[in-house]
C-alpha positions as CSV (number, residue, x, y, z in Angstrom):
1,X,-0.4,-0.2,0.1
2,X,1.6,3.4,-1.2
3,X,2.6,5.7,1.9
4,X,2.2,9.7,2.0
5,X,4.4,11.6,-0.5
6,X,4.8,15.6,-0.9
7,X,4.7,18.1,1.9
8,X,2.9,14.8,4.3
9,X,6.1,12.5,3.9
10,X,8.6,15.3,4.0
11,X,6.7,16.4,7.3
12,X,6.6,13.1,8.6
13,X,10.2,12.4,8.1
14,X,11.0,15.6,9.7
15,X,9.4,14.6,12.7
16,X,10.5,11.2,12.9
17,X,14.0,12.8,12.7
18,X,13.4,14.6,15.4
19,X,12.2,12.5,17.6
20,X,14.2,9.6,16.9
21,X,17.6,10.6,14.9
22,X,19.5,10.6,18.5
23,X,17.5,7.4,20.1
24,X,18.8,5.9,16.1
25,X,22.4,7.4,16.2
26,X,23.1,6.0,19.7
27,X,22.4,2.4,18.6
28,X,24.2,2.9,15.4
29,X,27.4,3.9,17.1
30,X,26.9,1.2,19.7
31,X,26.6,-1.5,16.7
32,X,29.4,0.2,14.1
33,X,31.6,1.5,16.6
34,X,32.5,4.5,14.9
35,X,30.9,7.8,15.4
36,X,32.0,9.5,12.0
37,X,29.9,6.3,10.4
38,X,27.2,6.0,12.3
39,X,26.2,9.5,11.2
40,X,26.8,9.3,7.7
41,X,24.9,5.9,8.1
42,X,22.0,7.9,10.0
43,X,21.7,10.4,7.4
44,X,21.6,7.8,4.4
45,X,18.7,5.9,6.1
46,X,16.9,8.8,5.9
47,X,17.4,9.3,2.8
48,X,16.3,5.9,1.9
49,X,13.1,6.0,3.9
50,X,12.1,9.2,1.6
51,X,12.2,7.1,-1.3
52,X,10.9,3.7,0.6
53,X,7.8,4.8,2.2
54,X,6.3,6.8,-0.2
55,X,6.5,3.9,-2.7
56,X,6.3,1.1,0.5
57,X,4.4,3.0,3.5
58,X,5.5,4.2,6.7
59,X,6.6,0.7,8.4
60,X,5.1,-0.4,11.8
61,X,8.7,0.6,13.8
62,X,10.4,3.2,12.0
63,X,12.6,3.1,14.1
64,X,13.8,-0.3,14.1
65,X,13.8,0.2,10.2
66,X,16.1,3.1,10.2
67,X,18.4,1.5,12.4
68,X,18.4,-1.7,10.4
69,X,18.9,0.3,6.7
70,X,21.8,2.2,8.3
71,X,23.1,-0.7,9.5
72,X,22.9,-2.3,5.8
73,X,24.1,1.0,4.4
74,X,27.4,1.3,6.8
75,X,28.7,-2.5,5.9
76,X,28.4,-1.4,2.2
77,X,30.3,1.2,3.3
78,X,33.3,-0.7,4.7
79,X,32.9,-3.2,1.7
80,X,34.0,-0.4,-0.5
81,X,36.1,1.2,1.9
82,X,38.2,-2.2,1.7
83,X,38.6,-2.8,-1.8
84,X,41.0,0.3,-1.9
85,X,42.7,0.7,2.3
86,X,45.9,-0.5,2.8
87,X,44.4,-1.9,6.3
88,X,42.0,-4.7,4.7
89,X,42.8,-6.7,7.2
90,X,41.2,-4.9,9.9
91,X,38.5,-3.6,7.7
92,X,37.7,-7.2,6.8
93,X,37.6,-8.3,10.5
94,X,35.1,-5.5,11.0
95,X,32.1,-6.4,8.3
96,X,32.7,-10.0,9.5
97,X,31.9,-9.1,13.2
98,X,29.0,-6.2,12.0
99,X,27.6,-8.8,9.5
100,X,27.6,-11.7,12.0
101,X,26.1,-9.4,14.9
102,X,22.3,-9.8,16.0
103,X,20.3,-6.9,17.2
104,X,16.8,-6.5,18.3
105,X,14.6,-3.7,19.5
106,X,14.7,-4.8,22.2
107,X,18.2,-4.6,22.6
108,X,18.4,-0.5,22.2
109,X,16.4,0.9,24.8
110,X,19.0,2.0,27.0
111,X,21.3,2.7,23.9
112,X,21.5,6.4,24.9
113,X,22.1,5.1,28.7
114,X,25.2,3.9,26.9
115,X,26.3,6.3,24.6
116,X,26.2,8.9,27.6
117,X,28.7,6.8,30.0
118,X,30.7,5.9,27.5
119,X,31.2,9.7,26.4
120,X,31.5,10.5,30.2
121,X,34.9,7.8,30.4
122,X,37.6,8.6,32.7
123,X,39.7,8.4,29.9
124,X,38.4,11.1,28.1
125,X,38.8,15.0,28.9
126,X,37.1,16.0,31.9
127,X,36.5,19.1,29.7
128,X,35.6,17.1,26.5
129,X,32.8,14.5,28.3
130,X,29.8,16.7,28.6
131,X,30.3,18.5,25.0
132,X,30.7,15.3,23.6
133,X,27.5,14.0,24.9
134,X,25.1,17.1,23.8
135,X,26.7,16.9,20.1
136,X,26.1,13.1,19.8
137,X,23.1,12.6,22.2
138,X,21.0,15.9,22.0
139,X,22.2,16.7,18.4
140,X,22.8,20.0,19.4
141,X,25.5,22.5,17.2
142,X,29.0,23.5,18.1
143,X,27.7,26.9,18.7
144,X,25.1,25.8,21.3
145,X,27.1,23.6,23.0
146,X,29.6,26.9,23.3
147,X,27.3,29.0,24.4
148,X,26.2,26.7,27.3
149,X,29.8,26.6,28.1
150,X,31.0,30.5,27.6
151,X,33.1,28.9,25.9
152,X,34.1,29.7,21.4
153,X,32.6,27.1,18.8
154,X,36.4,26.4,17.6
155,X,37.3,25.1,21.0
156,X,34.0,23.1,21.6
157,X,34.7,21.4,17.9
158,X,38.0,20.8,18.6
159,X,37.2,18.6,22.1
160,X,34.7,17.2,20.8
161,X,36.9,15.4,17.3
162,X,39.8,14.4,20.4
163,X,37.0,12.9,22.4
164,X,36.0,11.0,19.2
165,X,39.8,10.0,18.7
166,X,40.1,9.1,21.8
167,X,37.1,6.6,21.6
168,X,38.0,5.1,19.0
169,X,42.0,4.5,19.5
170,X,41.4,3.4,23.2
171,X,38.7,0.9,22.1
172,X,36.1,2.3,25.0
173,X,33.3,0.7,25.5
174,X,29.4,1.3,24.7
175,X,27.9,0.1,27.5
176,X,26.7,0.8,30.9
177,X,29.4,0.0,33.8
178,X,29.3,-2.1,36.0
179,X,27.6,-1.5,39.1
180,X,31.1,-1.4,41.2
181,X,32.1,0.8,38.9
182,X,28.8,3.5,38.7
183,X,29.6,5.6,41.2
184,X,32.9,7.4,40.3
185,X,31.4,7.8,36.8
186,X,28.1,9.4,38.5
187,X,28.9,13.0,38.6
188,X,29.7,13.7,34.8
189,X,26.7,11.6,34.1
190,X,24.7,13.8,36.1
191,X,26.2,16.9,34.9
192,X,25.5,15.9,31.5
193,X,22.0,14.6,32.1
194,X,20.7,18.1,33.5
195,X,22.5,20.2,31.0
196,X,20.7,18.5,28.3
197,X,17.3,19.3,31.0
198,X,18.5,22.6,30.9
199,X,19.1,23.0,27.0
200,X,15.4,22.5,26.7
201,X,14.1,24.0,29.6
202,X,15.6,27.3,28.5
203,X,17.6,27.1,25.0
204,X,20.4,28.7,24.8
205,X,19.4,30.4,21.5
206,X,16.8,30.1,18.7
207,X,13.1,31.8,18.7
208,X,11.5,28.6,20.7
209,X,12.5,29.4,24.5
210,X,11.8,25.3,25.6
211,X,12.5,22.2,23.8
212,X,10.4,19.7,25.1
213,X,11.9,16.7,23.1
214,X,15.0,17.5,25.5
215,X,13.8,18.0,28.8
216,X,11.6,14.8,28.0
217,X,14.8,12.7,27.5
218,X,16.9,14.0,30.0
219,X,13.4,13.2,32.4
220,X,13.9,9.6,30.5
221,X,17.4,9.1,31.1
222,X,17.2,10.5,34.7
223,X,14.3,7.0,35.3
224,X,16.6,4.9,34.0
225,X,19.8,5.9,35.6
226,X,17.3,6.0,39.1
227,X,16.7,2.3,38.5
228,X,20.5,1.9,37.5
229,X,22.0,3.5,40.8
230,X,18.9,4.8,43.6
231,X,21.3,6.8,45.3
232,X,20.2,10.6,46.5
233,X,21.8,12.9,44.3
234,X,20.5,10.8,41.4
235,X,16.9,11.1,43.1
236,X,18.0,14.5,43.5
237,X,18.6,15.1,39.9
238,X,14.9,13.6,38.8
239,X,13.2,15.6,41.4
240,X,15.0,18.8,40.2
241,X,13.5,18.2,36.8
242,X,10.3,17.2,37.4
243,X,10.1,20.2,39.5
244,X,11.3,22.5,36.9
245,X,9.4,20.9,34.3
246,X,6.2,21.1,36.5
247,X,6.3,25.0,35.4
248,X,6.3,24.4,31.3
249,X,2.9,25.5,30.7
250,X,2.9,28.6,32.9
251,X,6.0,30.2,31.7
252,X,5.2,31.0,28.3
253,X,2.0,33.0,27.3
254,X,-0.1,32.4,24.4
255,X,1.6,34.9,22.4
256,X,5.0,33.1,23.3
257,X,6.1,35.7,25.4
258,X,7.7,34.5,28.5
259,X,6.5,34.4,32.0
260,X,8.4,35.3,35.3
261,X,8.4,32.6,38.3
262,X,6.3,35.5,40.5
263,X,3.9,36.2,37.7
264,X,2.8,32.5,36.8
265,X,-0.4,31.2,36.7
266,X,-0.1,28.2,39.4
267,X,-2.8,26.7,38.3
268,X,-1.5,25.8,35.4
269,X,1.4,23.8,37.6
270,X,0.9,20.0,37.5
271,X,0.9,18.5,40.2
272,X,1.6,15.3,39.5
273,X,5.2,15.8,38.9
274,X,5.5,18.1,41.5
275,X,3.8,15.5,44.1
276,X,6.5,13.0,42.4
277,X,9.2,15.1,42.8
278,X,9.1,16.5,46.1
279,X,8.8,12.5,47.2
280,X,11.8,12.4,45.2
281,X,13.4,15.5,47.9
282,X,12.6,13.9,50.8
283,X,13.6,10.6,49.6
284,X,17.4,11.8,48.6
285,X,17.4,14.3,51.8
286,X,17.1,11.2,54.0
287,X,19.5,9.4,52.9
288,X,22.5,11.5,54.4
289,X,24.5,14.2,53.3
290,X,22.7,15.9,50.5
291,X,24.0,16.8,47.7
292,X,24.3,19.6,45.0
293,X,21.1,18.6,43.4
294,X,19.3,17.1,46.3
295,X,19.6,20.9,47.9
296,X,18.7,22.6,44.4
297,X,15.9,20.4,44.0
298,X,14.8,21.0,47.5
299,X,15.0,24.7,46.7
300,X,12.4,24.2,44.0
301,X,10.1,22.4,46.0
302,X,9.9,25.3,48.4
303,X,8.2,26.6,45.3
304,X,6.3,24.0,44.3
305,X,4.8,24.0,47.3
306,X,4.3,27.8,47.8
307,X,0.6,28.7,47.4
308,X,1.8,32.2,45.6
309,X,4.7,34.3,45.3
310,X,3.7,36.1,48.2
311,X,3.8,33.6,50.3
312,X,7.4,31.7,49.3
313,X,9.7,30.6,52.1
314,X,12.1,33.0,51.2
315,X,14.8,32.5,54.1
316,X,14.9,28.9,53.6
317,X,15.7,29.3,50.2
318,X,18.6,31.9,51.4
319,X,19.3,29.5,53.8
320,X,19.6,26.5,51.2
321,X,21.8,28.6,48.8
322,X,24.1,29.5,52.0
323,X,24.6,25.7,52.3
324,X,25.1,25.0,48.2
325,X,27.4,27.6,48.0
326,X,29.1,25.6,50.7
327,X,29.2,22.8,48.6
328,X,29.6,23.8,45.2
329,X,31.0,27.3,45.2
330,X,29.7,28.8,41.9
331,X,29.2,32.4,41.1
332,X,25.9,31.0,38.8
333,X,24.7,29.5,42.1
334,X,25.7,33.0,44.1
335,X,23.8,35.5,41.2
336,X,20.2,32.5,42.3
337,X,21.1,32.9,45.7
338,X,21.6,37.1,45.2
339,X,18.0,37.5,43.7
340,X,16.6,35.2,46.8
341,X,18.4,37.7,48.9
342,X,16.7,40.7,47.3
343,X,13.0,38.7,47.5
344,X,13.3,38.5,51.4
345,X,15.3,41.6,52.5
346,X,14.5,44.5,49.5
347,X,16.4,44.8,45.8
348,X,19.0,46.8,47.4
349,X,20.6,43.3,49.5
350,X,20.5,42.0,46.1
351,X,21.7,44.8,44.2
352,X,24.8,44.5,46.5
353,X,25.5,40.6,46.0
354,X,25.8,41.5,42.2
355,X,27.7,44.2,42.0
356,X,30.5,41.8,44.1
357,X,30.0,39.6,41.3
358,X,30.4,41.5,38.4
359,X,33.1,43.5,40.1
360,X,35.4,40.2,40.5
361,X,34.8,39.8,37.0
362,X,32.9,36.6,37.3
363,X,29.4,36.2,34.4
364,X,30.6,39.5,32.9
365,X,28.9,37.3,30.1
366,X,26.2,35.8,31.3
367,X,23.1,38.0,30.1
368,X,21.5,36.8,33.2
369,X,23.6,38.6,35.8
370,X,23.3,42.1,33.7
371,X,19.6,41.8,33.6
372,X,19.4,41.0,37.1
373,X,21.7,43.8,37.9
374,X,18.9,45.8,35.4
375,X,16.1,44.4,37.3
376,X,17.3,46.0,41.2
377,X,18.4,49.2,39.8
378,X,14.8,49.4,38.1
379,X,13.4,48.8,41.3
380,X,15.4,51.3,43.1
381,X,14.5,53.9,40.6
382,X,18.0,54.1,39.3
383,X,16.9,54.6,35.4
384,X,19.6,55.3,34.2
385,X,21.8,51.9,35.7
386,X,18.9,49.9,34.9
387,X,18.9,51.1,31.2
388,X,22.8,50.6,30.8
389,X,22.0,46.7,32.3
390,X,19.5,45.6,30.5
391,X,21.3,46.9,27.3
392,X,24.4,45.1,28.2
393,X,21.7,42.2,29.2
394,X,20.4,42.2,25.7
395,X,23.7,42.4,23.6
396,X,24.5,39.2,25.3
397,X,21.2,37.2,24.8
398,X,21.3,34.8,22.2
399,X,17.5,33.6,22.7
400,X,14.5,35.5,20.9
401,X,12.0,35.2,23.4
402,X,14.5,36.2,26.0
403,X,15.3,39.0,24.1
404,X,12.0,40.3,23.2
405,X,11.4,40.6,27.2
406,X,14.4,42.7,27.5
407,X,13.4,44.9,24.9
408,X,10.1,45.7,26.8
409,X,11.4,45.6,29.9
410,X,13.9,48.5,28.3
411,X,10.9,50.2,26.7
412,X,8.9,50.1,30.4
413,X,12.3,52.7,31.2
414,X,11.7,54.7,28.1
415,X,7.9,54.9,29.2
416,X,8.8,56.2,32.4
């Protein structure tokens, strides 16, 4: 039975690519043992899909179909290379293994988690692990990753290339480590999953503020990890993501504009996610010394349980930030604490803390630091200082929705 054609087929293939391409790639990387060959096979498979699906119809399981086609395309590519390559014996051995390997859909459910652990292998440079994972797991561009790390795209690209070469040359396996090896690999994996979530929750650039595919995938990976290792920090990370995700519908207005936490309609917050997240926070905190993810989740839980912005327990939030800073010193955490401090003690207290951070030279290229300074100055009636900081924040912001928000703030100052 013929399948869709024209614009309908194009839209369908694009949807499958958006929703499944990184899972397909993870499986192809495991099967082929080569990032570049897997990337090539992935794109070949989707090219074939455009031709075949309009003739044969869409398969019942597009992901399995695309993995199978990609695998065979890779085998063909290796056969062509073997004819001309000097290392024919090595290629022939790779081909033989690939042709004999069997796989089924049941085997590929955890491939993205396997790939995350591969990308976070201790043999790789620490500053390359997260960029490589964001590139291969989430299909983020080097520009998006560079923005998240406040680094240049060239630097990020070089780290990714070196990491891929290291995985290939060292024969790093594509597998979830044994239970006794999991704890030492956990920090990097948690960091990666949270960065995936953050890019979905507040995209670093582009027309859309959020990318639900990334937040959904990060939460799925968090659940898988919790099944493997029910540690307090894993509970904390999953709780943190669930509590943030519970506010998704309230963060964006019907016209696509950003709504700040204080102004959100809390009836839109998803109570099921809040209940699950708060339950995980309690379990994580009972597990002993609270780590950074448990503490951040506890802060999110205070917000989630407050009936209104005015009734939020800001003193408790400031106290939690104090503990968090003692265990994980960070200028971004200091900035978040300054915002909470301003809610508790007034805008002048928050402004003083932000000024200290900026005077130290930290967060000079972080638009949210300048936006916070601008907001405090605005509240204190320091119009010119507020305008200067809003303009600086606008010059640094790359996300369209955030830029429109800052432009509105500037327009409100001018109206004054």
